[in-house]
PyMOL Python script that loads the backbone (N, CA, C, O; Angstrom):
from pymol import cmd

cmd.read_pdbstr("""\
ATOM      1  N   MET A   1    -132.983-209.723 181.332  1.00  0.00           N
ATOM      2  CA  MET A   1    -132.678-208.515 180.600  1.00  0.00           C
ATOM      3  C   MET A   1    -132.902-207.325 181.534  1.00  0.00           C
ATOM      4  O   MET A   1    -133.924-207.223 182.212  1.00  0.00           O
ATOM      5  N   GLU A   2    -131.944-206.459 181.546  1.00  0.00           N
ATOM      6  CA  GLU A   2    -132.053-205.266 182.379  1.00  0.00           C
ATOM      7  C   GLU A   2    -133.091-204.306 181.778  1.00  0.00           C
ATOM      8  O   GLU A   2    -133.178-204.181 180.557  1.00  0.00           O
ATOM      9  N   PRO A   3    -133.872-203.632 182.619  1.00  0.00           N
ATOM     10  CA  PRO A   3    -134.850-202.674 182.106  1.00  0.00           C
ATOM     11  C   PRO A   3    -134.224-201.609 181.209  1.00  0.00           C
ATOM     12  O   PRO A   3    -134.837-201.184 180.230  1.00  0.00           O
ATOM     13  N   SER A   4    -133.013-201.179 181.538  1.00  0.00           N
ATOM     14  CA  SER A   4    -132.359-200.147 180.718  1.00  0.00           C
ATOM     15  C   SER A   4    -132.057-200.675 179.319  1.00  0.00           C
ATOM     16  O   SER A   4    -132.154-199.931 178.342  1.00  0.00           O
ATOM     17  N   ASN A   5    -131.689-201.959 179.214  1.00  0.00           N
ATOM     18  CA  ASN A   5    -131.455-202.556 177.895  1.00  0.00           C
ATOM     19  C   ASN A   5    -132.749-202.630 177.098  1.00  0.00           C
ATOM     20  O   ASN A   5    -132.765-202.350 175.900  1.00  0.00           O
ATOM     21  N   LEU A   6    -133.824-203.006 177.764  1.00  0.00           N
ATOM     22  CA  LEU A   6    -135.113-203.097 177.102  1.00  0.00           C
ATOM     23  C   LEU A   6    -135.543-201.732 176.568  1.00  0.00           C
ATOM     24  O   LEU A   6    -136.066-201.630 175.459  1.00  0.00           O
ATOM     25  N   THR A   7    -135.324-200.701 177.351  1.00  0.00           N
ATOM     26  CA  THR A   7    -135.669-199.343 176.929  1.00  0.00           C
ATOM     27  C   THR A   7    -134.874-198.945 175.687  1.00  0.00           C
ATOM     28  O   THR A   7    -135.420-198.346 174.760  1.00  0.00           O
ATOM     29  N   ARG A   8    -133.581-199.280 175.674  1.00  0.00           N
ATOM     30  CA  ARG A   8    -132.745-198.953 174.504  1.00  0.00           C
ATOM     31  C   ARG A   8    -133.190-199.735 173.271  1.00  0.00           C
ATOM     32  O   ARG A   8    -133.155-199.212 172.157  1.00  0.00           O
ATOM     33  N   ILE A   9    -133.607-200.985 173.467  1.00  0.00           N
ATOM     34  CA  ILE A   9    -134.098-201.795 172.352  1.00  0.00           C
ATOM     35  C   ILE A   9    -135.385-201.188 171.811  1.00  0.00           C
ATOM     36  O   ILE A   9    -135.539-201.038 170.599  1.00  0.00           O
ATOM     37  N   GLU A  10    -136.308-200.840 172.700  1.00  0.00           N
ATOM     38  CA  GLU A  10    -137.577-200.252 172.285  1.00  0.00           C
ATOM     39  C   GLU A  10    -137.383-198.918 171.580  1.00  0.00           C
ATOM     40  O   GLU A  10    -138.161-198.559 170.696  1.00  0.00           O
ATOM     41  N   SER A  11    -136.353-198.190 171.967  1.00  0.00           N
ATOM     42  CA  SER A  11    -136.084-196.883 171.364  1.00  0.00           C
ATOM     43  C   SER A  11    -135.307-196.994 170.059  1.00  0.00           C
ATOM     44  O   SER A  11    -135.094-195.994 169.373  1.00  0.00           O
ATOM     45  N   GLY A  12    -134.887-198.200 169.717  1.00  0.00           N
ATOM     46  CA  GLY A  12    -134.127-198.395 168.495  1.00  0.00           C
ATOM     47  C   GLY A  12    -132.665-198.024 168.631  1.00  0.00           C
ATOM     48  O   GLY A  12    -131.960-197.894 167.630  1.00  0.00           O
ATOM     49  N   LEU A  13    -132.202-197.854 169.855  1.00  0.00           N
ATOM     50  CA  LEU A  13    -130.804-197.490 170.088  1.00  0.00           C
ATOM     51  C   LEU A  13    -129.903-198.714 170.222  1.00  0.00           C
ATOM     52  O   LEU A  13    -128.678-198.599 170.171  1.00  0.00           O
ATOM     53  N   GLN A  14    -130.509-199.878 170.393  1.00  0.00           N
ATOM     54  CA  GLN A  14    -129.747-201.106 170.604  1.00  0.00           C
ATOM     55  C   GLN A  14    -130.535-202.267 170.015  1.00  0.00           C
ATOM     56  O   GLN A  14    -131.764-202.290 170.074  1.00  0.00           O
ATOM     57  N   LEU A  15    -129.829-203.212 169.455  1.00  0.00           N
ATOM     58  CA  LEU A  15    -130.467-204.427 168.962  1.00  0.00           C
ATOM     59  C   LEU A  15    -130.474-205.461 170.084  1.00  0.00           C
ATOM     60  O   LEU A  15    -129.528-205.522 170.870  1.00  0.00           O
ATOM     61  N   PRO A  16    -131.522-206.271 170.168  1.00  0.00           N
ATOM     62  CA  PRO A  16    -131.541-207.307 171.200  1.00  0.00           C
ATOM     63  C   PRO A  16    -130.535-208.397 170.881  1.00  0.00           C
ATOM     64  O   PRO A  16    -130.265-208.694 169.717  1.00  0.00           O
ATOM     65  N   LYS A  17    -129.985-208.986 171.929  1.00  0.00           N
ATOM     66  CA  LYS A  17    -129.072-210.102 171.744  1.00  0.00           C
ATOM     67  C   LYS A  17    -129.876-211.304 171.264  1.00  0.00           C
ATOM     68  O   LYS A  17    -131.051-211.464 171.595  1.00  0.00           O
ATOM     69  N   GLU A  18    -129.220-212.129 170.487  1.00  0.00           N
ATOM     70  CA  GLU A  18    -129.884-213.326 169.962  1.00  0.00           C
ATOM     71  C   GLU A  18    -130.420-214.192 171.097  1.00  0.00           C
ATOM     72  O   GLU A  18    -131.525-214.726 171.008  1.00  0.00           O
ATOM     73  N   GLU A  19    -129.642-214.329 172.154  1.00  0.00           N
ATOM     74  CA  GLU A  19    -130.079-215.172 173.274  1.00  0.00           C
ATOM     75  C   GLU A  19    -131.369-214.652 173.903  1.00  0.00           C
ATOM     76  O   GLU A  19    -132.205-215.439 174.348  1.00  0.00           O
ATOM     77  N   ASN A  20    -131.534-213.322 173.942  1.00  0.00           N
ATOM     78  CA  ASN A  20    -132.763-212.756 174.498  1.00  0.00           C
ATOM     79  C   ASN A  20    -133.953-212.989 173.577  1.00  0.00           C
ATOM     80  O   ASN A  20    -135.058-213.265 174.045  1.00  0.00           O
ATOM     81  N   LEU A  21    -133.734-212.878 172.272  1.00  0.00           N
ATOM     82  CA  LEU A  21    -134.804-213.171 171.320  1.00  0.00           C
ATOM     83  C   LEU A  21    -135.238-214.622 171.445  1.00  0.00           C
ATOM     84  O   LEU A  21    -136.430-214.927 171.399  1.00  0.00           O
ATOM     85  N   LEU A  22    -134.269-215.516 171.603  1.00  0.00           N
ATOM     86  CA  LEU A  22    -134.581-216.934 171.750  1.00  0.00           C
ATOM     87  C   LEU A  22    -135.386-217.189 173.025  1.00  0.00           C
ATOM     88  O   LEU A  22    -136.334-217.974 173.016  1.00  0.00           O
ATOM     89  N   LYS A  23    -135.012-216.531 174.113  1.00  0.00           N
ATOM     90  CA  LYS A  23    -135.729-216.702 175.377  1.00  0.00           C
ATOM     91  C   LYS A  23    -137.166-216.194 175.277  1.00  0.00           C
ATOM     92  O   LYS A  23    -138.097-216.857 175.735  1.00  0.00           O
ATOM     93  N   ILE A  24    -137.339-215.033 174.686  1.00  0.00           N
ATOM     94  CA  ILE A  24    -138.682-214.458 174.551  1.00  0.00           C
ATOM     95  C   ILE A  24    -139.553-215.364 173.684  1.00  0.00           C
ATOM     96  O   ILE A  24    -140.698-215.651 174.033  1.00  0.00           O
ATOM     97  N   ALA A  25    -139.011-215.809 172.566  1.00  0.00           N
ATOM     98  CA  ALA A  25    -139.771-216.688 171.673  1.00  0.00           C
ATOM     99  C   ALA A  25    -140.121-217.997 172.373  1.00  0.00           C
ATOM    100  O   ALA A  25    -141.227-218.514 172.213  1.00  0.00           O
ATOM    101  N   ASP A  26    -139.182-218.531 173.145  1.00  0.00           N
ATOM    102  CA  ASP A  26    -139.421-219.781 173.864  1.00  0.00           C
ATOM    103  C   ASP A  26    -140.534-219.617 174.888  1.00  0.00           C
ATOM    104  O   ASP A  26    -141.414-220.472 174.992  1.00  0.00           O
ATOM    105  N   ILE A  27    -140.501-218.542 175.632  1.00  0.00           N
ATOM    106  CA  ILE A  27    -141.528-218.289 176.649  1.00  0.00           C
ATOM    107  C   ILE A  27    -142.904-218.153 176.014  1.00  0.00           C
ATOM    108  O   ILE A  27    -143.903-218.606 176.574  1.00  0.00           O
ATOM    109  N   LEU A  28    -142.951-217.527 174.844  1.00  0.00           N
ATOM    110  CA  LEU A  28    -144.223-217.315 174.157  1.00  0.00           C
ATOM    111  C   LEU A  28    -144.628-218.496 173.278  1.00  0.00           C
ATOM    112  O   LEU A  28    -145.697-218.487 172.667  1.00  0.00           O
ATOM    113  N   HIS A  29    -143.757-219.525 173.218  1.00  0.00           N
ATOM    114  CA  HIS A  29    -144.011-220.714 172.412  1.00  0.00           C
ATOM    115  C   HIS A  29    -144.217-220.360 170.933  1.00  0.00           C
ATOM    116  O   HIS A  29    -145.138-220.844 170.274  1.00  0.00           O
ATOM    117  N   ILE A  30    -143.324-219.501 170.445  1.00  0.00           N
ATOM    118  CA  ILE A  30    -143.351-219.114 169.034  1.00  0.00           C
ATOM    119  C   ILE A  30    -141.929-219.176 168.495  1.00  0.00           C
ATOM    120  O   ILE A  30    -140.977-219.373 169.251  1.00  0.00           O
ATOM    121  N   GLU A  31    -141.792-219.010 167.196  1.00  0.00           N
ATOM    122  CA  GLU A  31    -140.470-218.938 166.587  1.00  0.00           C
ATOM    123  C   GLU A  31    -140.001-217.490 166.607  1.00  0.00           C
ATOM    124  O   GLU A  31    -140.814-216.565 166.621  1.00  0.00           O
ATOM    125  N   VAL A  32    -138.689-217.299 166.609  1.00  0.00           N
ATOM    126  CA  VAL A  32    -138.127-215.947 166.654  1.00  0.00           C
ATOM    127  C   VAL A  32    -138.661-215.102 165.503  1.00  0.00           C
ATOM    128  O   VAL A  32    -138.947-213.920 165.691  1.00  0.00           O
ATOM    129  N   LYS A  33    -138.801-215.683 164.325  1.00  0.00           N
ATOM    130  CA  LYS A  33    -139.294-214.925 163.165  1.00  0.00           C
ATOM    131  C   LYS A  33    -140.675-214.342 163.431  1.00  0.00           C
ATOM    132  O   LYS A  33    -141.027-213.296 162.886  1.00  0.00           O
ATOM    133  N   ASP A  34    -141.459-215.019 164.269  1.00  0.00           N
ATOM    134  CA  ASP A  34    -142.803-214.533 164.574  1.00  0.00           C
ATOM    135  C   ASP A  34    -142.775-213.219 165.362  1.00  0.00           C
ATOM    136  O   ASP A  34    -143.759-212.479 165.369  1.00  0.00           O
ATOM    137  N   LEU A  35    -141.662-212.931 166.017  1.00  0.00           N
ATOM    138  CA  LEU A  35    -141.534-211.661 166.740  1.00  0.00           C
ATOM    139  C   LEU A  35    -141.465-210.477 165.786  1.00  0.00           C
ATOM    140  O   LEU A  35    -141.675-209.333 166.191  1.00  0.00           O
ATOM    141  N   PHE A  36    -141.170-210.754 164.516  1.00  0.00           N
ATOM    142  CA  PHE A  36    -140.970-209.684 163.549  1.00  0.00           C
ATOM    143  C   PHE A  36    -141.998-209.665 162.440  1.00  0.00           C
ATOM    144  O   PHE A  36    -141.891-208.872 161.504  1.00  0.00           O
ATOM    145  N   GLU A  37    -142.984-210.522 162.534  1.00  0.00           N
ATOM    146  CA  GLU A  37    -144.042-210.540 161.526  1.00  0.00           C
ATOM    147  C   GLU A  37    -145.230-209.745 162.047  1.00  0.00           C
ATOM    148  O   GLU A  37    -145.837-210.102 163.056  1.00  0.00           O
ATOM    149  N   PHE A  38    -145.546-208.688 161.362  1.00  0.00           N
ATOM    150  CA  PHE A  38    -146.643-207.827 161.765  1.00  0.00           C
ATOM    151  C   PHE A  38    -147.660-207.778 160.635  1.00  0.00           C
ATOM    152  O   PHE A  38    -147.336-207.401 159.509  1.00  0.00           O
ATOM    153  N   ASN A  39    -148.863-208.155 160.940  1.00  0.00           N
ATOM    154  CA  ASN A  39    -149.918-208.130 159.934  1.00  0.00           C
ATOM    155  C   ASN A  39    -150.795-206.917 160.211  1.00  0.00           C
ATOM    156  O   ASN A  39    -151.612-206.930 161.132  1.00  0.00           O
ATOM    157  N   LYS A  40    -150.627-205.896 159.431  1.00  0.00           N
ATOM    158  CA  LYS A  40    -151.356-204.640 159.626  1.00  0.00           C
ATOM    159  C   LYS A  40    -152.838-204.767 159.302  1.00  0.00           C
ATOM    160  O   LYS A  40    -153.622-203.878 159.635  1.00  0.00           O
ATOM    161  N   GLU A  41    -153.231-205.860 158.655  1.00  0.00           N
ATOM    162  CA  GLU A  41    -154.619-206.019 158.258  1.00  0.00           C
ATOM    163  C   GLU A  41    -155.505-206.550 159.379  1.00  0.00           C
ATOM    164  O   GLU A  41    -156.729-206.536 159.254  1.00  0.00           O
ATOM    165  N   GLU A  42    -154.910-207.015 160.462  1.00  0.00           N
ATOM    166  CA  GLU A  42    -155.706-207.539 161.563  1.00  0.00           C
ATOM    167  C   GLU A  42    -156.312-206.400 162.379  1.00  0.00           C
ATOM    168  O   GLU A  42    -155.684-205.362 162.583  1.00  0.00           O
ATOM    169  N   SER A  43    -157.519-206.609 162.831  1.00  0.00           N
ATOM    170  CA  SER A  43    -158.156-205.610 163.684  1.00  0.00           C
ATOM    171  C   SER A  43    -157.573-205.700 165.089  1.00  0.00           C
ATOM    172  O   SER A  43    -156.958-206.700 165.460  1.00  0.00           O
ATOM    173  N   ILE A  44    -157.773-204.663 165.844  1.00  0.00           N
ATOM    174  CA  ILE A  44    -157.288-204.658 167.220  1.00  0.00           C
ATOM    175  C   ILE A  44    -157.942-205.772 168.025  1.00  0.00           C
ATOM    176  O   ILE A  44    -157.305-206.342 168.910  1.00  0.00           O
ATOM    177  N   GLU A  45    -159.184-206.089 167.741  1.00  0.00           N
ATOM    178  CA  GLU A  45    -159.875-207.177 168.443  1.00  0.00           C
ATOM    179  C   GLU A  45    -159.248-208.529 168.118  1.00  0.00           C
ATOM    180  O   GLU A  45    -159.112-209.381 168.996  1.00  0.00           O
ATOM    181  N   GLU A  46    -158.866-208.726 166.850  1.00  0.00           N
ATOM    182  CA  GLU A  46    -158.205-209.970 166.465  1.00  0.00           C
ATOM    183  C   GLU A  46    -156.862-210.102 167.176  1.00  0.00           C
ATOM    184  O   GLU A  46    -156.498-211.183 167.641  1.00  0.00           O
ATOM    185  N   ILE A  47    -156.143-209.012 167.253  1.00  0.00           N
ATOM    186  CA  ILE A  47    -154.853-209.021 167.929  1.00  0.00           C
ATOM    187  C   ILE A  47    -155.039-209.313 169.419  1.00  0.00           C
ATOM    188  O   ILE A  47    -154.292-210.109 169.988  1.00  0.00           O
ATOM    189  N   LYS A  48    -156.017-208.684 170.050  1.00  0.00           N
ATOM    190  CA  LYS A  48    -156.287-208.934 171.473  1.00  0.00           C
ATOM    191  C   LYS A  48    -156.645-210.398 171.703  1.00  0.00           C
ATOM    192  O   LYS A  48    -156.139-211.023 172.635  1.00  0.00           O
ATOM    193  N   ASN A  49    -157.513-210.944 170.863  1.00  0.00           N
ATOM    194  CA  ASN A  49    -157.927-212.339 171.024  1.00  0.00           C
ATOM    195  C   ASN A  49    -156.760-213.299 170.862  1.00  0.00           C
ATOM    196  O   ASN A  49    -156.642-214.269 171.610  1.00  0.00           O
ATOM    197  N   LYS A  50    -155.900-213.035 169.890  1.00  0.00           N
ATOM    198  CA  LYS A  50    -154.723-213.885 169.701  1.00  0.00           C
ATOM    199  C   LYS A  50    -153.774-213.777 170.895  1.00  0.00           C
ATOM    200  O   LYS A  50    -153.187-214.773 171.318  1.00  0.00           O
ATOM    201  N   THR A  51    -153.628-212.575 171.432  1.00  0.00           N
ATOM    202  CA  THR A  51    -152.772-212.369 172.592  1.00  0.00           C
ATOM    203  C   THR A  51    -153.309-213.137 173.796  1.00  0.00           C
ATOM    204  O   THR A  51    -152.547-213.793 174.507  1.00  0.00           O
ATOM    205  N   ILE A  52    -154.596-213.059 174.020  1.00  0.00           N
ATOM    206  CA  ILE A  52    -155.226-213.779 175.132  1.00  0.00           C
ATOM    207  C   ILE A  52    -155.035-215.281 174.958  1.00  0.00           C
ATOM    208  O   ILE A  52    -154.764-215.990 175.927  1.00  0.00           O
ATOM    209  N   LYS A  53    -155.174-215.765 173.735  1.00  0.00           N
ATOM    210  CA  LYS A  53    -154.992-217.192 173.476  1.00  0.00           C
ATOM    211  C   LYS A  53    -153.574-217.629 173.812  1.00  0.00           C
ATOM    212  O   LYS A  53    -153.376-218.673 174.434  1.00  0.00           O
ATOM    213  N   ILE A  54    -152.596-216.844 173.409  1.00  0.00           N
ATOM    214  CA  ILE A  54    -151.200-217.171 173.709  1.00  0.00           C
ATOM    215  C   ILE A  54    -150.983-217.185 175.214  1.00  0.00           C
ATOM    216  O   ILE A  54    -150.405-218.130 175.752  1.00  0.00           O
ATOM    217  N   ILE A  55    -151.444-216.145 175.893  1.00  0.00           N
ATOM    218  CA  ILE A  55    -151.232-216.026 177.332  1.00  0.00           C
ATOM    219  C   ILE A  55    -151.930-217.150 178.089  1.00  0.00           C
ATOM    220  O   ILE A  55    -151.399-217.645 179.083  1.00  0.00           O
ATOM    221  N   SER A  56    -153.098-217.554 177.640  1.00  0.00           N
ATOM    222  CA  SER A  56    -153.848-218.589 178.354  1.00  0.00           C
ATOM    223  C   SER A  56    -153.136-219.940 178.334  1.00  0.00           C
ATOM    224  O   SER A  56    -153.443-220.807 179.152  1.00  0.00           O
ATOM    225  N   ASN A  57    -152.200-220.128 177.422  1.00  0.00           N
ATOM    226  CA  ASN A  57    -151.462-221.388 177.340  1.00  0.00           C
ATOM    227  C   ASN A  57    -150.110-221.345 178.049  1.00  0.00           C
ATOM    228  O   ASN A  57    -149.335-222.297 177.956  1.00  0.00           O
ATOM    229  N   LEU A  58    -149.823-220.265 178.746  1.00  0.00           N
ATOM    230  CA  LEU A  58    -148.536-220.124 179.422  1.00  0.00           C
ATOM    231  C   LEU A  58    -148.600-220.620 180.855  1.00  0.00           C
ATOM    232  O   LEU A  58    -149.669-220.687 181.461  1.00  0.00           O
ATOM    233  N   GLU A  59    -147.444-220.965 181.382  1.00  0.00           N
ATOM    234  CA  GLU A  59    -147.309-221.317 182.803  1.00  0.00           C
ATOM    235  C   GLU A  59    -147.325-220.024 183.621  1.00  0.00           C
ATOM    236  O   GLU A  59    -147.136-218.936 183.078  1.00  0.00           O
ATOM    237  N   GLN A  60    -147.551-220.151 184.921  1.00  0.00           N
ATOM    238  CA  GLN A  60    -147.663-218.970 185.781  1.00  0.00           C
ATOM    239  C   GLN A  60    -146.423-218.079 185.694  1.00  0.00           C
ATOM    240  O   GLN A  60    -146.548-216.861 185.573  1.00  0.00           O
ATOM    241  N   ASN A  61    -145.234-218.670 185.754  1.00  0.00           N
ATOM    242  CA  ASN A  61    -144.016-217.851 185.711  1.00  0.00           C
ATOM    243  C   ASN A  61    -143.871-217.144 184.364  1.00  0.00           C
ATOM    244  O   ASN A  61    -143.330-216.040 184.298  1.00  0.00           O
ATOM    245  N   GLU A  62    -144.349-217.771 183.296  1.00  0.00           N
ATOM    246  CA  GLU A  62    -144.293-217.153 181.978  1.00  0.00           C
ATOM    247  C   GLU A  62    -145.287-215.995 181.880  1.00  0.00           C
ATOM    248  O   GLU A  62    -144.985-214.961 181.284  1.00  0.00           O
ATOM    249  N   ILE A  63    -146.459-216.171 182.462  1.00  0.00           N
ATOM    250  CA  ILE A  63    -147.449-215.090 182.485  1.00  0.00           C
ATOM    251  C   ILE A  63    -146.910-213.908 183.275  1.00  0.00           C
ATOM    252  O   ILE A  63    -147.090-212.758 182.875  1.00  0.00           O
ATOM    253  N   GLU A  64    -146.250-214.183 184.395  1.00  0.00           N
ATOM    254  CA  GLU A  64    -145.658-213.107 185.195  1.00  0.00           C
ATOM    255  C   GLU A  64    -144.591-212.370 184.400  1.00  0.00           C
ATOM    256  O   GLU A  64    -144.491-211.146 184.486  1.00  0.00           O
ATOM    257  N   PHE A  65    -143.785-213.108 183.620  1.00  0.00           N
ATOM    258  CA  PHE A  65    -142.762-212.478 182.785  1.00  0.00           C
ATOM    259  C   PHE A  65    -143.413-211.555 181.755  1.00  0.00           C
ATOM    260  O   PHE A  65    -142.989-210.413 181.580  1.00  0.00           O
ATOM    261  N   VAL A  66    -144.444-212.056 181.077  1.00  0.00           N
ATOM    262  CA  VAL A  66    -145.136-211.260 180.057  1.00  0.00           C
ATOM    263  C   VAL A  66    -145.759-210.023 180.696  1.00  0.00           C
ATOM    264  O   VAL A  66    -145.673-208.926 180.145  1.00  0.00           O
ATOM    265  N   TYR A  67    -146.379-210.197 181.847  1.00  0.00           N
ATOM    266  CA  TYR A  67    -146.983-209.068 182.554  1.00  0.00           C
ATOM    267  C   TYR A  67    -145.929-208.011 182.890  1.00  0.00           C
ATOM    268  O   TYR A  67    -146.139-206.823 182.645  1.00  0.00           O
ATOM    269  N   ASN A  68    -144.813-208.436 183.442  1.00  0.00           N
ATOM    270  CA  ASN A  68    -143.752-207.487 183.804  1.00  0.00           C
ATOM    271  C   ASN A  68    -143.172-206.810 182.572  1.00  0.00           C
ATOM    272  O   ASN A  68    -142.846-205.624 182.608  1.00  0.00           O
ATOM    273  N   PHE A  69    -143.041-207.561 181.481  1.00  0.00           N
ATOM    274  CA  PHE A  69    -142.562-206.992 180.228  1.00  0.00           C
ATOM    275  C   PHE A  69    -143.520-205.916 179.735  1.00  0.00           C
ATOM    276  O   PHE A  69    -143.093-204.825 179.355  1.00  0.00           O
ATOM    277  N   LEU A  70    -144.818-206.224 179.741  1.00  0.00           N
ATOM    278  CA  LEU A  70    -145.814-205.252 179.277  1.00  0.00           C
ATOM    279  C   LEU A  70    -145.873-204.035 180.196  1.00  0.00           C
ATOM    280  O   LEU A  70    -146.000-202.903 179.730  1.00  0.00           O
ATOM    281  N   LYS A  71    -145.780-204.273 181.484  1.00  0.00           N
ATOM    282  CA  LYS A  71    -145.798-203.170 182.451  1.00  0.00           C
ATOM    283  C   LYS A  71    -144.599-202.247 182.225  1.00  0.00           C
ATOM    284  O   LYS A  71    -144.730-201.023 182.251  1.00  0.00           O
ATOM    285  N   LEU A  72    -143.438-202.849 182.004  1.00  0.00           N
ATOM    286  CA  LEU A  72    -142.245-202.061 181.736  1.00  0.00           C
ATOM    287  C   LEU A  72    -142.384-201.292 180.437  1.00  0.00           C
ATOM    288  O   LEU A  72    -142.019-200.119 180.359  1.00  0.00           O
ATOM    289  N   TYR A  73    -142.908-201.948 179.424  1.00  0.00           N
ATOM    290  CA  TYR A  73    -143.116-201.308 178.123  1.00  0.00           C
ATOM    291  C   TYR A  73    -144.082-200.129 178.250  1.00  0.00           C
ATOM    292  O   TYR A  73    -143.830-199.057 177.700  1.00  0.00           O
ATOM    293  N   LYS A  74    -145.170-200.324 178.964  1.00  0.00           N
ATOM    294  CA  LYS A  74    -146.190-199.300 179.118  1.00  0.00           C
ATOM    295  C   LYS A  74    -145.646-198.084 179.873  1.00  0.00           C
ATOM    296  O   LYS A  74    -146.041-196.950 179.600  1.00  0.00           O
ATOM    297  N   ASN A  75    -144.751-198.323 180.811  1.00  0.00           N
ATOM    298  CA  ASN A  75    -144.218-197.239 181.634  1.00  0.00           C
ATOM    299  C   ASN A  75    -143.013-196.534 181.008  1.00  0.00           C
ATOM    300  O   ASN A  75    -142.533-195.536 181.546  1.00  0.00           O
ATOM    301  N   SER A  76    -142.524-197.044 179.881  1.00  0.00           N
ATOM    302  CA  SER A  76    -141.331-196.417 179.283  1.00  0.00           C
ATOM    303  C   SER A  76    -141.719-195.331 178.298  1.00  0.00           C
ATOM    304  O   SER A  76    -140.848-194.698 177.702  1.00  0.00           O
TER     305      SER A  76
END
""", "prot")
cmd.dss("prot")
cmd.show_as("cartoon", "prot")
cmd.util.cbc("prot")
cmd.orient("prot")
């Protein structure tokens, strides 16, 4: 995914392609629907712990992808 496309998706100007949603979900070992389920009742610590758990089960290339995604998100 091009960084410019990601920026447009994050800004709500563009919807992600289905193939990209499938790739992201696959890398994170979750279902696509899980990308859209947000539980507002969880504390930030619970969210951090769950994120760490997910990342700890990834392969090196998947961790690098997540890192680059987060870095791009943080800088946009």
